[in-house]
C-alpha positions as CSV (number, residue, x, y, z in Angstrom):
1,X,-32.9,31.5,29.1
2,X,-30.6,32.8,26.4
3,X,-28.8,30.6,23.9
4,X,-25.5,31.6,25.5
5,X,-26.6,30.1,28.9
6,X,-28.5,27.1,27.7
7,X,-26.0,25.7,25.1
8,X,-24.5,22.3,25.8
9,X,-20.8,22.6,26.8
10,X,-18.4,21.6,24.1
11,X,-16.2,18.5,24.5
12,X,-13.2,20.8,24.9
13,X,-14.9,22.5,27.8
14,X,-16.0,19.3,29.4
15,X,-12.5,17.8,29.1
16,X,-10.9,20.9,30.5
17,X,-13.0,20.7,33.6
18,X,-12.0,17.1,34.0
19,X,-8.2,17.5,33.5
20,X,-7.3,17.3,37.1
21,X,-8.7,13.7,37.4
22,X,-8.2,12.4,33.9
23,X,-6.9,8.8,33.7
24,X,-4.3,7.7,31.1
25,X,-6.6,4.9,30.0
26,X,-10.1,4.1,28.9
27,X,-12.4,2.1,31.2
28,X,-12.4,-1.3,29.4
29,X,-16.2,-1.7,30.1
30,X,-16.8,1.3,27.8
31,X,-15.2,-0.3,24.8
32,X,-18.4,-1.5,23.3
33,X,-18.3,-4.5,20.8
34,X,-18.9,-3.5,17.2
35,X,-22.0,-5.6,16.9
36,X,-23.5,-4.0,20.1
37,X,-23.0,-0.5,18.9
38,X,-25.9,1.6,17.7
39,X,-25.1,4.1,14.9
40,X,-25.7,7.6,16.0
41,X,-28.5,9.4,14.1
42,X,-27.7,12.7,12.4
43,X,-26.4,14.1,9.2
44,X,-24.3,12.3,6.6
45,X,-20.6,11.8,7.5
46,X,-18.4,12.6,4.5
47,X,-15.0,10.9,4.4
48,X,-12.2,10.6,1.9
49,X,-10.2,7.4,1.8
50,X,-6.5,7.8,0.7
51,X,-5.4,4.4,-0.5
52,X,-7.4,1.5,-1.9
53,X,-5.2,-1.3,-0.5
54,X,-5.5,-4.0,2.1
55,X,-5.5,-1.8,5.2
56,X,-8.5,0.1,3.8
57,X,-10.5,-2.7,2.3
58,X,-9.2,-5.9,3.9
59,X,-7.3,-9.0,2.8
60,X,-6.9,-12.6,3.8
61,X,-3.7,-11.9,5.6
62,X,-5.2,-10.2,8.7
63,X,-8.1,-8.5,10.4
64,X,-7.5,-5.0,9.1
65,X,-10.3,-3.4,7.1
66,X,-11.0,0.2,7.9
67,X,-14.0,0.5,5.5
68,X,-15.7,-2.3,7.3
69,X,-15.4,-0.5,10.7
70,X,-16.7,2.8,9.3
71,X,-19.7,1.0,7.8
72,X,-20.6,-0.5,11.2
73,X,-19.9,2.7,13.1
74,X,-21.8,5.1,10.9
75,X,-24.4,2.9,9.1
76,X,-26.3,4.7,6.4
77,X,-24.8,8.0,7.4
78,X,-21.4,7.0,5.9
79,X,-20.6,8.7,2.6
80,X,-17.2,8.0,1.1
81,X,-17.1,11.0,-1.2
82,X,-13.7,10.2,-2.7
83,X,-11.2,7.4,-3.0
84,X,-7.7,8.6,-3.9
85,X,-5.2,6.1,-5.3
86,X,-2.9,6.2,-8.3
87,X,-4.0,2.6,-9.1
88,X,-7.3,3.6,-10.6
89,X,-8.2,0.1,-11.7
90,X,-7.7,-1.3,-8.2
91,X,-9.8,1.5,-6.7
92,X,-12.6,1.0,-9.2
93,X,-12.6,-2.7,-8.5
94,X,-13.0,-2.4,-4.7
95,X,-15.7,0.2,-5.1
96,X,-17.6,-2.0,-7.5
97,X,-17.6,-4.8,-4.9
98,X,-18.9,-2.4,-2.3
99,X,-21.7,-1.3,-4.5
100,X,-22.8,-4.9,-5.0
101,X,-23.3,-5.3,-1.3
102,X,-25.7,-3.9,1.4
103,X,-23.4,-0.9,1.9
104,X,-24.0,0.4,-1.5
105,X,-25.4,3.8,-0.3
106,X,-22.0,4.7,1.2
107,X,-20.1,4.2,-2.1
108,X,-22.5,4.6,-5.0
109,X,-21.5,8.3,-5.4
110,X,-17.8,7.8,-4.6
111,X,-15.5,9.3,-7.1
112,X,-12.0,7.9,-7.8
113,X,-9.0,10.2,-8.2
114,X,-5.4,9.5,-8.9
115,X,-4.0,12.3,-6.7
116,X,-5.1,14.6,-4.0
117,X,-4.7,17.5,-6.4
118,X,-7.2,16.0,-8.8
119,X,-9.7,15.7,-6.0
120,X,-9.1,19.3,-4.8
121,X,-9.6,20.6,-8.3
122,X,-13.0,19.0,-8.7
123,X,-14.5,18.2,-5.3
124,X,-18.2,19.0,-4.6
125,X,-18.1,22.1,-2.3
126,X,-21.7,21.3,-1.3
127,X,-20.4,18.1,0.4
128,X,-17.1,19.0,2.0
129,X,-15.3,16.1,3.7
130,X,-15.3,15.9,7.5
131,X,-12.4,13.5,7.7
132,X,-9.6,11.9,5.7
133,X,-8.3,8.4,6.3
134,X,-4.8,8.1,5.1
135,X,-3.9,4.5,4.4
136,X,-1.4,5.0,1.6
137,X,2.0,3.3,1.8
138,X,4.1,5.1,4.5
139,X,6.9,6.0,2.1
140,X,4.5,8.5,0.5
141,X,3.6,10.4,3.7
142,X,4.9,11.7,6.9
143,X,7.4,14.3,5.6
144,X,7.5,17.9,4.5
145,X,8.9,17.0,1.1
146,X,6.8,17.3,-2.1
147,X,5.2,14.1,-3.0
148,X,5.6,12.7,0.5
149,X,3.7,15.4,2.4
150,X,0.1,14.4,2.0
151,X,-0.9,15.4,5.6
152,X,0.3,18.9,5.0
153,X,-1.4,19.1,1.6
154,X,-4.7,17.9,3.1
155,X,-4.7,20.4,5.9
156,X,-3.7,23.3,3.6
157,X,-6.7,22.6,1.4
158,X,-9.1,21.4,4.1
159,X,-8.0,23.0,7.4
160,X,-11.0,21.9,9.4
161,X,-10.9,18.2,8.6
162,X,-9.9,15.4,11.0
163,X,-7.1,13.0,10.2
164,X,-6.7,9.3,10.7
165,X,-3.2,8.1,9.8
166,X,-2.0,4.6,9.5
167,X,1.2,3.4,11.2
168,X,4.1,3.8,10.9
169,X,3.8,7.5,10.3
170,X,6.3,7.3,7.5
171,X,9.2,5.2,6.2
172,X,12.4,6.5,4.6
173,X,16.1,6.9,5.4
174,X,16.8,7.2,9.2
175,X,18.2,10.7,8.6
176,X,14.7,11.8,7.8
177,X,13.2,10.9,11.2
178,X,13.1,14.6,12.1
179,X,10.8,15.1,9.1
180,X,8.0,13.2,10.9
181,X,8.4,15.5,13.9
182,X,8.0,18.5,11.6
183,X,4.8,17.1,10.3
184,X,3.7,16.4,13.9
185,X,4.2,20.1,14.8
186,X,2.3,21.2,11.7
187,X,-0.6,19.0,12.6
188,X,-0.5,20.2,16.2
189,X,-0.4,23.9,15.3
190,X,-3.4,23.4,13.1
191,X,-5.4,21.9,16.1
192,X,-6.4,18.9,14.0
193,X,-8.3,16.0,15.6
194,X,-5.8,13.3,14.7
195,X,-5.5,9.6,15.5
196,X,-2.7,7.2,14.4
197,X,-3.5,3.5,13.8
198,X,-1.7,1.8,16.8
199,X,-4.9,-0.1,17.5
200,X,-3.4,-2.4,20.1
201,X,-3.7,0.4,22.7
202,X,-7.4,0.1,22.4
203,X,-7.6,-3.6,23.4
204,X,-9.7,-4.2,26.5
205,X,-6.8,-6.3,27.8
206,X,-4.3,-3.4,27.3
207,X,-6.7,-1.0,29.0
208,X,-7.2,-3.4,31.9
209,X,-3.4,-3.5,32.3
210,X,-3.3,0.3,32.4
211,X,-6.1,0.3,34.9
212,X,-4.3,-2.1,37.2
213,X,-1.2,0.1,37.1
214,X,-3.2,3.2,37.7
215,X,-5.4,1.8,40.5
216,X,-2.4,0.5,42.4
217,X,-0.1,3.5,41.7
218,X,2.5,1.2,40.2
219,X,5.8,2.1,38.7
220,X,6.7,0.0,35.7
221,X,10.1,-1.8,36.1
222,X,10.4,-3.6,32.8
223,X,8.7,-4.5,29.6
224,X,9.4,-7.6,27.6
225,X,7.9,-8.0,24.1
226,X,8.1,-10.8,21.6
227,X,6.7,-10.9,18.0
228,X,7.1,-14.1,16.0
229,X,6.0,-13.8,12.4
230,X,4.5,-16.7,10.4
231,X,6.6,-15.9,7.4
232,X,5.2,-18.6,5.1
233,X,2.0,-16.5,4.7
234,X,3.9,-13.3,3.7
235,X,3.8,-13.4,-0.1
236,X,4.7,-9.7,-0.8
237,X,8.2,-9.3,-2.2
238,X,8.4,-5.8,-0.9
239,X,8.0,-6.9,2.7
240,X,11.2,-9.0,2.3
241,X,13.1,-6.0,0.9
242,X,14.4,-3.5,3.4
243,X,14.9,-0.8,0.8
244,X,11.1,-0.9,0.1
245,X,9.5,-1.8,3.5
246,X,12.2,-0.4,5.8
247,X,12.5,-3.9,7.4
248,X,10.4,-5.9,9.8
249,X,11.2,-3.9,12.9
250,X,10.1,-0.6,11.3
251,X,7.2,-2.0,9.3
252,X,5.8,-4.7,11.5
253,X,7.5,-4.6,14.9
254,X,6.4,-1.0,15.2
255,X,3.2,-2.2,17.0
256,X,5.0,-3.8,19.8
257,X,7.6,-1.0,20.1
258,X,4.7,1.4,20.5
259,X,2.9,-0.8,23.0
260,X,6.1,-1.2,25.0
261,X,6.4,2.6,25.1
262,X,2.7,2.9,26.1
263,X,3.6,1.2,29.3
264,X,7.3,2.2,29.8
265,X,7.3,5.7,28.6
266,X,9.8,7.6,26.5
267,X,13.0,5.7,25.6
268,X,16.5,7.0,26.1
269,X,17.5,6.4,22.4
270,X,21.2,6.4,23.2
271,X,20.8,3.2,25.2
272,X,19.3,1.1,22.4
273,X,21.4,-2.0,21.6
274,X,20.5,-4.9,19.3
275,X,21.7,-8.1,17.6
276,X,20.4,-9.9,14.6
277,X,20.3,-13.3,12.9
278,X,20.9,-12.6,9.2
279,X,19.8,-14.5,6.1
280,X,23.3,-15.7,5.3
281,X,23.9,-17.3,8.7
282,X,23.2,-20.9,9.4
283,X,20.5,-20.0,11.9
284,X,18.9,-17.7,9.4
285,X,18.0,-20.3,6.8
286,X,14.2,-20.5,6.0
287,X,12.7,-23.5,4.3
288,X,9.2,-22.3,3.3
289,X,9.4,-18.8,1.8
290,X,6.7,-18.0,-0.6
291,X,8.8,-15.5,-2.5
292,X,12.1,-15.8,-4.5
293,X,14.5,-14.0,-2.2
294,X,17.4,-14.4,-4.7
295,X,15.7,-11.6,-6.6
296,X,16.3,-9.2,-3.7
297,X,19.8,-7.6,-3.4
298,X,21.7,-9.3,-0.6
299,X,22.1,-6.1,1.4
300,X,18.3,-5.5,1.3
301,X,17.2,-8.9,2.7
302,X,15.5,-8.8,6.0
303,X,17.0,-10.3,9.3
304,X,15.4,-13.4,10.6
305,X,15.7,-12.3,14.3
306,X,16.3,-9.0,15.9
307,X,16.8,-8.8,19.6
308,X,16.9,-5.3,21.3
309,X,17.2,-3.8,24.8
310,X,17.0,-0.3,26.0
311,X,16.5,2.0,29.1
312,X,13.4,4.1,29.5
313,X,13.9,7.7,30.6
314,X,11.7,6.9,33.7
315,X,14.2,4.3,34.9
316,X,12.6,1.0,33.6
317,X,14.2,-1.3,31.1
318,X,12.7,-2.7,27.9
319,X,13.4,-5.5,25.5
320,X,11.9,-6.6,22.2
321,X,12.6,-9.7,20.1
322,X,11.2,-9.9,16.6
323,X,11.4,-13.3,14.7
324,X,10.8,-14.3,11.1
325,X,10.7,-17.9,12.1
326,X,7.2,-19.5,12.2
327,X,5.4,-21.3,9.4
328,X,1.7,-21.7,8.9
329,X,-0.5,-18.7,9.3
330,X,-0.8,-17.7,13.0
331,X,1.7,-15.4,14.6
332,X,2.9,-15.7,18.2
333,X,3.0,-12.5,20.1
334,X,3.3,-11.6,23.8
335,X,4.0,-8.5,26.0
336,X,5.0,-8.7,29.7
337,X,4.9,-5.7,32.0
338,X,6.5,-5.9,35.5
339,X,6.1,-3.7,38.5
340,X,6.6,-4.3,42.2
341,X,4.7,-7.5,43.0
342,X,2.9,-7.6,39.6
343,X,3.3,-9.4,36.4
344,X,1.0,-8.5,33.5
345,X,1.3,-10.8,30.5
346,X,-0.7,-10.1,27.3
347,X,-0.9,-13.1,25.0
348,X,-2.2,-13.4,21.4
349,X,-3.4,-9.7,21.1
350,X,-4.2,-9.9,17.4
351,X,-6.7,-12.8,17.5
352,X,-8.0,-13.8,21.0
353,X,-6.3,-11.7,23.6
354,X,-5.7,-13.3,27.0
355,X,-4.3,-11.3,30.0
356,X,-2.5,-13.2,32.8
357,X,-2.1,-11.3,36.0
358,X,0.0,-12.3,39.0
359,X,-0.5,-10.0,42.0
360,X,1.3,-9.6,45.4
361,X,0.5,-12.3,48.0
362,X,0.0,-15.1,45.4
363,X,2.0,-17.3,43.1
364,X,-1.0,-18.0,41.0
365,X,-1.9,-16.3,37.7
366,X,-5.4,-15.1,37.1
367,X,-6.5,-15.1,33.5
368,X,-8.9,-12.7,31.7
369,X,-10.3,-13.4,28.3
370,X,-11.8,-10.8,25.9
371,X,-13.8,-12.6,23.2
372,X,-14.6,-10.7,20.1
373,X,-12.7,-7.6,21.1
374,X,-12.1,-5.4,18.0
375,X,-9.5,-2.7,18.7
376,X,-9.7,-1.5,15.0
377,X,-13.3,-0.6,15.6
378,X,-12.6,1.0,19.0
379,X,-10.0,3.3,17.6
380,X,-12.2,4.4,14.7
381,X,-15.2,4.8,17.1
382,X,-13.3,7.0,19.6
383,X,-11.9,9.1,16.8
384,X,-15.3,9.7,15.2
385,X,-16.9,10.5,18.6
386,X,-14.2,13.2,19.0
387,X,-15.0,14.6,15.6
388,X,-18.7,14.7,16.3
389,X,-18.4,15.8,19.9
390,X,-20.9,13.3,21.1
391,X,-19.1,11.7,24.1
392,X,-20.5,12.8,27.4
393,X,-17.6,11.5,29.5
394,X,-14.2,13.1,28.6
395,X,-12.4,10.2,30.2
396,X,-13.8,7.6,27.8
397,X,-13.3,9.6,24.6
398,X,-9.5,9.8,24.6
399,X,-7.7,9.3,21.4
400,X,-4.9,7.1,22.7
401,X,-2.3,7.7,20.0
402,X,-1.7,11.0,18.2
403,X,0.9,12.0,15.7
404,X,2.5,14.7,17.8
405,X,2.8,13.0,21.1
406,X,0.1,14.3,23.4
407,X,-3.4,13.1,23.9
408,X,-5.0,16.5,23.6
409,X,-8.6,17.7,23.8
410,X,-10.0,18.8,20.5
411,X,-7.7,21.3,18.9
412,X,-5.7,22.0,22.1
413,X,-2.7,20.4,23.7
414,X,-3.3,19.7,27.3
415,X,-1.4,17.7,29.9
416,X,-2.9,16.7,33.2
417,X,-0.6,16.5,36.2
418,X,2.4,16.3,33.8
419,X,0.9,13.3,32.1
420,X,2.2,12.9,28.6
421,X,1.0,10.3,26.2
422,X,3.4,8.3,24.1
423,X,3.3,9.1,20.5
424,X,3.6,7.8,16.9
425,X,6.7,9.7,16.0
426,X,8.7,8.5,19.0
427,X,7.7,4.9,18.3
428,X,8.9,5.3,14.7
429,X,12.2,6.8,16.1
430,X,12.6,3.7,18.4
431,X,12.1,1.2,15.5
432,X,14.8,2.9,13.5
433,X,17.1,3.0,16.5
434,X,16.7,-0.8,16.9
435,X,17.3,-1.5,13.2
436,X,20.4,0.7,13.1
437,X,21.8,-0.8,16.3
438,X,21.4,-4.4,15.0
439,X,23.1,-3.3,11.7
440,X,26.0,-1.9,13.6
441,X,26.7,-5.1,15.5
442,X,26.1,-7.1,12.3
443,X,28.7,-5.0,10.4
444,X,31.2,-5.4,13.2
445,X,30.9,-9.2,13.0
446,X,31.0,-9.2,9.1
447,X,34.1,-7.1,9.2
448,X,35.9,-9.9,11.0
449,X,34.7,-12.6,8.5
450,X,35.3,-13.3,4.8
451,X,33.0,-11.5,2.3
452,X,29.7,-13.3,1.7
453,X,28.5,-14.5,-1.6
454,X,25.1,-13.4,-3.0
């Protein structure tokens, strides 16, 4: 038998043959817990980390820590060939801690660079990177403008690498939203295997919700999302400054805007309306802030509550309320999805997700718990499986959030039965639409009142 007839079909070919029956979700049973996953044997996996901050190496504020998931997915195969961050001292410190641990082999030869250009000028061509993980602050990426175009620069220098990009895809003035779509087109034209860090899509509970909708051929009628922040634990002054963080809807609420769109579909942006509770209103007073907000210009201080509604292009309605209101440490977050006869309610997705399901013919809610589910690991695992072309079943290897808006087989856009996957750029667009709508209504109210004092 010739090599041509005996070769194993590529993932692209396997997926293409399955397109007519592909489901818009992953079978929850296939989302294997991190501690039950066996690292695939094979060659070293060379990766470049862009950013040495909390999202890449963890913090006490949340469960994020990409390096930890890479270590568990790849085991001794992981080789972080470069860490790029202008804060050289911080990057060196986190590497030193890694080299003092059992994952030393992944980092002992890691080189630190201040810029991508520095890395390009001196990287080891015998060990080219297979992937870049971009976890730098969003204001430095997601556009075509010099200094904020790292995705384009990476693919110009390394056209065959895969990209993992943190959310939101960028931050900047609202008039620059189209810049993100330009970057999306560039990435799509390159045929790059890309995943964006909207990890909540990979929750077993979320995938069970999708499966219930698919199996019963349901049409979503409404999504209702709530995100209440434990503000006492937020000690970063930049988070409280809209000119630096873009505000809590764009920077933090983006996860629930994205998850709402994952179920409701594309939003008619012209229908977005919103109201806010501002810092200078009686209802906006906070008693336990861990930062000195008086150091922030009044016009840049974040709203305490933002409540938005909109219409989906498919006919459903959506709403989202974000609150800077709780003290302590734990957040309170919920998402409800309604369809004819069904209520699907996701509670506490960041810590211990619980899914409550009410079905036709019963007033009772059934509850489903998913202990030790790690969506951060699942999104990294699926992305790496795509890069290495090792997943036998094309249905279970879907990257659930891309930059450009379609979940496409490796290097090729494809849509099954008109099925389009919601995307990172449109979620970013929705967050800005909510922020701007709330600011318009705020400004109308302020115009009727006396000027405020800083």
